[in-house]
TIMIRO-238914 format. One line per field, with one value per residue: residue number from 1; residue in one letter; x, y, z of N, C-alpha, C in turn. Coordinates in nm, 2 decimals, decimal comma, padded with zeros to 4 digits. Layout:
% residues N
resi	[NUM_...]
resn	[A_...]
n.east	[X_...]
n.north	[Y_...]
n.up	[Z_...]
ca.east	[X_...]
ca.north	[Y_...]
ca.up	[Z_...]
c.east	[X_...]
c.north	[Y_...]
c.up	[Z_...]
END
This chain:
% residues 150
resi	[1_2_3_4_5_6_7_8_9_10_11_12_13_14_15_16_17_18_19_20_21_22_23_24_25_26_27_28_29_30_31_32_33_34_35_36_37_38_39_40_41_42_43_44_45_46_47_48_49_50_51_52_53_54_55_56_57_58_59_60_61_62_63_64_65_66_67_68_69_70_71_72_73_74_75_76_77_78_79_80_81_82_83_84_85_86_87_88_89_90_91_92_93_94_95_96_97_98_99_100_101_102_103_104_105_106_107_108_109_110_111_112_113_114_115_116_117_118_119_120_121_122_123_124_125_126_127_128_129_130_131_132_133_134_135_136_137_138_139_140_141_142_143_144_145_146_147_148_149_150]
resn	[M_I_W_L_T_K_Y_L_I_V_I_M_L_A_F_T_S_N_I_Y_G_Q_T_K_N_K_N_T_M_K_L_N_A_G_I_I_T_D_K_I_A_E_T_K_K_F_Y_T_E_V_L_G_F_G_V_T_F_E_N_E_F_Y_L_L_M_H_T_P_S_T_E_I_S_F_L_L_P_N_H_P_S_Q_Q_Q_L_F_Q_K_P_F_N_G_E_G_M_Y_L_T_I_E_V_D_D_V_D_S_L_Y_Q_S_L_K_K_K_G_I_E_I_K_I_E_L_R_D_E_P_W_G_D_R_H_F_A_I_Q_D_P_N_G_I_G_I_D_L_V_K_Y_S_P_Q]
n.east	[01,31_01,25_01,17_00,92_00,77_00,76_00,62_00,37_00,29_00,25_00,04_-00,16_-00,19_-00,28_-00,52_-00,67_-00,68_-00,86_-01,09_-01,33_-01,40_-01,51_-01,76_-02,03_-02,07_-01,88_-01,84_-01,72_-01,85_-02,02_-02,20_-02,46_-02,68_-03,01_-03,26_-03,59_-03,74_-03,92_-03,79_-03,54_-03,38_-03,38_-03,27_-03,02_-02,91_-02,91_-02,74_-02,50_-02,44_-02,49_-02,37_-02,14_-02,11_-02,01_-02,10_-02,14_-02,27_-02,54_-02,86_-03,17_-03,34_-03,20_-02,97_-02,65_-02,44_-02,15_-01,91_-01,57_-01,57_-01,81_-02,12_-02,44_-02,76_-03,03_-03,35_-03,60_-03,95_-04,18_-04,06_-04,04_-03,83_-03,76_-03,81_-04,11_-04,06_-03,89_-04,05_-04,22_-04,23_-04,02_-04,16_-04,08_-04,04_-03,90_-03,63_-03,28_-02,96_-02,62_-02,34_-02,01_-01,78_-01,47_-01,44_-01,68_-01,77_-01,69_-01,82_-02,09_-02,10_-02,06_-02,28_-02,48_-02,43_-02,49_-02,76_-02,89_-03,14_-03,12_-03,20_-03,15_-02,97_-02,62_-02,45_-02,32_-02,29_-02,36_-02,19_-01,98_-01,98_-02,01_-02,24_-02,48_-02,80_-02,95_-03,20_-03,28_-03,42_-03,60_-03,70_-03,53_-03,35_-03,04_-02,76_-02,49_-02,18_-01,91_-01,73_-01,63_-01,31_-01,27]
n.north	[16,57_16,64_16,40_16,37_16,58_16,50_16,26_16,35_16,50_16,30_16,16_16,35_16,39_16,14_16,13_16,35_16,28_16,08_16,17_16,23_15,99_15,85_15,65_15,52_15,27_14,99_14,86_14,89_15,13_15,22_15,46_15,43_15,59_15,53_15,55_15,50_15,47_15,52_15,63_15,55_15,55_15,83_15,93_15,81_15,93_16,20_16,21_16,11_16,27_16,54_16,57_16,41_16,15_15,81_15,48_15,22_14,97_14,81_14,68_14,55_14,66_14,80_15,06_15,15_15,42_15,63_15,87_15,98_15,96_15,86_15,68_15,63_15,49_15,36_15,23_15,04_15,08_14,85_14,60_14,26_14,12_14,25_14,31_14,41_14,65_14,79_14,87_15,09_15,39_15,68_16,00_16,25_16,46_16,62_16,55_16,60_16,63_16,69_16,80_16,83_17,04_17,12_17,36_17,56_17,77_17,74_17,50_17,59_17,77_17,59_17,42_17,60_17,67_17,43_17,44_17,36_17,38_17,61_17,60_17,74_18,02_18,09_18,17_18,34_18,24_18,37_18,24_18,16_17,96_17,88_17,83_17,66_17,54_17,26_17,04_16,70_16,44_16,32_16,49_16,55_16,78_16,92_17,03_17,21_17,27_17,47_17,45_17,67_17,73_17,67]
n.up	[05,24_04,98_04,86_05,00_04,90_04,62_04,65_04,76_04,54_04,34_04,47_04,47_04,19_04,12_04,25_04,14_03,87_03,87_03,97_03,83_03,73_03,94_04,09_04,28_04,21_04,14_03,90_03,56_03,35_03,05_02,88_02,65_02,48_02,37_02,12_02,04_01,73_01,43_01,22_01,11_00,87_00,79_01,02_01,03_00,79_00,87_01,10_01,00_00,77_00,85_01,10_01,10_01,21_01,25_01,14_01,34_01,36_01,19_01,12_01,00_01,19_01,38_01,46_01,53_01,61_01,61_01,75_01,79_02,07_02,18_02,17_02,01_01,98_01,77_01,74_01,59_01,65_01,82_01,74_01,68_01,80_02,03_02,38_02,57_02,71_02,53_02,31_02,26_02,07_02,07_02,16_02,06_02,23_02,52_02,54_02,50_02,34_02,41_02,25_02,26_02,10_01,93_01,77_01,76_01,62_01,35_01,29_01,31_01,10_00,89_00,90_00,85_00,59_00,47_00,48_00,71_00,95_01,20_01,53_01,77_01,77_01,73_02,02_02,31_02,65_02,98_03,16_03,01_02,81_02,46_02,22_02,00_01,86_01,70_01,55_01,54_01,31_01,47_01,65_01,85_02,04_01,97_02,12_02,04_02,16_02,28_02,55_02,80_02,93_03,26]
ca.east	[01,20_01,21_01,09_00,79_00,70_00,73_00,52_00,25_00,25_00,20_-00,09_-00,25_-00,22_-00,36_-00,66_-00,74_-00,70_-00,96_-01,21_-01,45_-01,44_-01,55_-01,90_-02,05_-02,07_-01,74_-01,83_-01,69_-01,97_-02,02_-02,33_-02,50_-02,82_-03,09_-03,39_-03,68_-03,79_-03,94_-03,72_-03,41_-03,31_-03,36_-03,18_-02,88_-02,86_-02,88_-02,62_-02,37_-02,42_-02,49_-02,28_-02,02_-02,10_-01,98_-02,19_-02,07_-02,34_-02,68_-02,94_-03,30_-03,42_-03,12_-02,86_-02,55_-02,36_-02,04_-01,81_-01,46_-01,58_-01,94_-02,21_-02,58_-02,83_-03,17_-03,42_-03,74_-04,05_-04,26_-03,99_-04,07_-03,71_-03,74_-03,91_-04,21_-04,00_-03,83_-04,14_-04,29_-04,15_-04,00_-04,27_-04,03_-04,04_-03,84_-03,49_-03,18_-02,82_-02,52_-02,22_-01,90_-01,69_-01,35_-01,46_-01,83_-01,80_-01,68_-01,93_-02,21_-02,10_-02,07_-02,42_-02,56_-02,40_-02,56_-02,90_-02,95_-03,22_-03,06_-03,31_-03,10_-02,86_-02,49_-02,46_-02,23_-02,37_-02,29_-02,09_-01,87_-01,99_-02,05_-02,32_-02,60_-02,87_-03,03_-03,29_-03,27_-03,55_-03,69_-03,74_-03,44_-03,27_-02,89_-02,69_-02,35_-02,12_-01,76_-01,72_-01,53_-01,21_-01,29]
ca.north	[16,65_16,64_16,28_16,39_16,66_16,42_16,17_16,43_16,54_16,18_16,13_16,45_16,36_16,02_16,16_16,44_16,22_15,98_16,23_16,23_15,85_15,78_15,63_15,43_15,13_14,95_14,81_14,98_15,16_15,31_15,49_15,43_15,63_15,47_15,62_15,41_15,56_15,46_15,71_15,50_15,60_15,97_15,95_15,77_16,03_16,32_16,20_16,09_16,38_16,67_16,57_16,33_16,03_15,69_15,37_15,11_14,85_14,83_14,58_14,60_14,72_14,87_15,14_15,20_15,52_15,67_15,97_15,92_15,94_15,82_15,60_15,64_15,38_15,39_15,10_15,05_15,04_14,73_14,50_14,13_14,07_14,33_14,30_14,52_14,78_14,86_14,87_15,22_15,49_15,82_16,09_16,37_16,57_16,60_16,49_16,67_16,58_16,80_16,75_16,92_17,05_17,21_17,49_17,57_17,88_17,68_17,40_17,67_17,82_17,48_17,37_17,71_17,66_17,31_17,47_17,30_17,48_17,64_17,63_17,84_18,08_18,09_18,27_18,33_18,24_18,45_18,16_18,15_17,87_17,93_17,72_17,68_17,42_17,21_16,94_16,58_16,41_16,26_16,60_16,57_16,90_16,89_17,15_17,20_17,36_17,48_17,48_17,77_17,67_17,73]
ca.up	[05,21_04,83_04,84_05,05_04,80_04,51_04,69_04,76_04,40_04,28_04,53_04,42_04,05_04,11_04,30_04,05_03,74_03,88_04,04_03,75_03,70_04,06_04,11_04,39_04,15_04,11_03,77_03,46_03,28_02,93_02,84_02,51_02,48_02,26_02,09_01,96_01,63_01,30_01,13_01,11_00,75_00,81_01,14_00,98_00,70_00,95_01,19_00,92_00,67_00,91_01,22_01,07_01,29_01,18_01,16_01,40_01,33_01,16_01,06_00,96_01,30_01,48_01,41_01,63_01,55_01,70_01,73_01,85_02,21_02,23_02,08_02,03_01,90_01,73_01,73_01,53_01,75_01,80_01,67_01,76_01,87_02,15_02,49_02,58_02,75_02,42_02,20_02,23_02,00_02,13_02,11_02,00_02,33_02,65_02,53_02,42_02,34_02,41_02,18_02,28_01,98_01,95_01,70_01,74_01,51_01,21_01,27_01,29_00,96_00,80_00,90_00,79_00,44_00,42_00,49_00,83_01,03_01,33_01,63_01,86_01,70_01,80_02,13_02,43_02,77_03,08_03,23_02,92_02,70_02,33_02,16_01,92_01,87_01,59_01,59_01,45_01,25_01,57_01,74_01,96_02,03_01,98_02,16_02,00_02,25_02,31_02,69_02,84_03,03_03,39]
c.east	[01,15_01,13_00,95_00,71_00,67_00,62_00,38_00,20_00,19_00,06_-00,19_-00,29_-00,31_-00,51_-00,73_-00,76_-00,81_-01,09_-01,34_-01,49_-01,49_-01,71_-01,91_-02,04_-01,93_-01,73_-01,80_-01,82_-01,94_-02,16_-02,35_-02,65_-02,89_-03,22_-03,47_-03,75_-03,82_-03,87_-03,57_-03,33_-03,28_-03,26_-03,04_-02,83_-02,82_-02,75_-02,49_-02,34_-02,41_-02,38_-02,15_-02,00_-02,07_-02,09_-02,11_-02,13_-02,48_-02,73_-03,07_-03,38_-03,34_-03,00_-02,77_-02,45_-02,26_-01,97_-01,68_-01,47_-01,71_-02,02_-02,36_-02,65_-02,98_-03,23_-03,56_-03,84_-04,12_-04,19_-04,01_-03,95_-03,69_-03,85_-04,00_-04,16_-03,94_-03,92_-04,19_-04,19_-04,13_-04,10_-04,22_-04,02_-03,96_-03,70_-03,40_-03,04_-02,73_-02,39_-02,12_-01,81_-01,58_-01,37_-01,61_-01,86_-01,79_-01,79_-02,06_-02,21_-02,12_-02,21_-02,51_-02,55_-02,47_-02,71_-02,97_-03,02_-03,15_-03,18_-03,28_-02,97_-02,73_-02,49_-02,35_-02,32_-02,29_-02,18_-01,98_-01,88_-02,04_-02,12_-02,43_-02,68_-02,94_-03,12_-03,28_-03,41_-03,65_-03,74_-03,65_-03,35_-03,12_-02,82_-02,54_-02,27_-01,96_-01,77_-01,61_-01,44_-01,23_-01,21]
c.north	[16,65_16,51_16,29_16,47_16,58_16,32_16,24_16,47_16,42_16,14_16,23_16,43_16,24_16,05_16,25_16,38_16,12_16,04_16,22_16,08_15,78_15,77_15,54_15,28_15,10_14,89_14,92_15,00_15,25_15,33_15,49_15,47_15,57_15,53_15,52_15,50_15,48_15,53_15,68_15,56_15,75_16,01_15,92_15,88_16,16_16,31_16,17_16,21_16,51_16,67_16,49_16,21_15,92_15,58_15,26_14,97_14,89_14,70_14,63_14,67_14,80_14,94_15,19_15,29_15,57_15,80_15,91_15,89_15,89_15,74_15,64_15,54_15,42_15,25_15,12_15,01_14,91_14,62_14,37_14,08_14,14_14,30_14,42_14,65_14,86_14,86_15,01_15,32_15,62_15,91_16,23_16,49_16,53_16,54_16,59_16,60_16,70_16,74_16,86_16,92_17,14_17,35_17,50_17,67_17,82_17,58_17,48_17,71_17,71_17,43_17,47_17,69_17,54_17,33_17,40_17,41_17,49_17,68_17,73_17,89_18,08_18,20_18,23_18,33_18,32_18,37_18,12_18,05_17,94_17,81_17,77_17,55_17,39_17,10_16,82_16,54_16,35_16,37_16,62_16,69_16,86_17,02_17,13_17,31_17,36_17,53_17,58_17,70_17,74_17,65]
c.up	[05,07_04,80_04,89_04,95_04,67_04,54_04,70_04,62_04,33_04,34_04,48_04,27_04,04_04,15_04,20_03,92_03,75_03,94_03,96_03,72_03,82_04,06_04,23_04,34_04,11_03,97_03,67_03,38_03,15_02,89_02,69_02,51_02,36_02,25_02,00_01,86_01,50_01,19_01,12_00,99_00,76_00,92_01,09_00,89_00,78_01,03_01,11_00,83_00,74_01,02_01,20_01,16_01,20_01,22_01,22_01,36_01,29_01,10_01,03_01,07_01,40_01,41_01,53_01,56_01,65_01,65_01,79_02,00_02,27_02,13_02,11_01,94_01,87_01,70_01,68_01,64_01,71_01,72_01,75_01,83_02,01_02,26_02,50_02,62_02,64_02,30_02,16_02,17_02,09_02,07_02,06_02,10_02,45_02,65_02,45_02,43_02,34_02,35_02,20_02,16_02,01_01,89_01,67_01,64_01,37_01,19_01,24_01,14_00,86_00,79_00,83_00,64_00,39_00,43_00,61_00,91_01,17_01,43_01,73_01,80_01,79_01,90_02,24_02,55_02,88_03,16_03,14_02,81_02,58_02,26_02,07_01,91_01,73_01,64_01,49_01,40_01,35_01,67_01,85_01,94_02,05_02,00_02,13_02,07_02,26_02,46_02,72_02,94_03,16_03,50]
END
């Protein structure tokens, strides 16, 4: 009977550890959001100095940045190396990023001290999350959040 219990525990752990990684597509996928903008220099400064992102790669028309768990890229509009699909610049509306952090309160205080404009003040939501929001040079809202353990 003990072996059956151990077997069931192993099966349950295998199932629950993979539940979020399941998709209908069997290919391994990694999302890299890209924004087409003519504000590459301002964007690089904002993401490195305000949010502490690293630069993975950059050239005269492309910037790839990272945190320990994700990447985001920025591309100059109308660049001759790119196909028509990737020519038009982002118009500054209808997009947001959510960045999960360990200590949203200290990040909030740090950004306030740096003089970063807070678009949504630090607040607690009824469902338990604690967050605030800022905006990048491209008009993208950035929600900085500490998710509640549920």
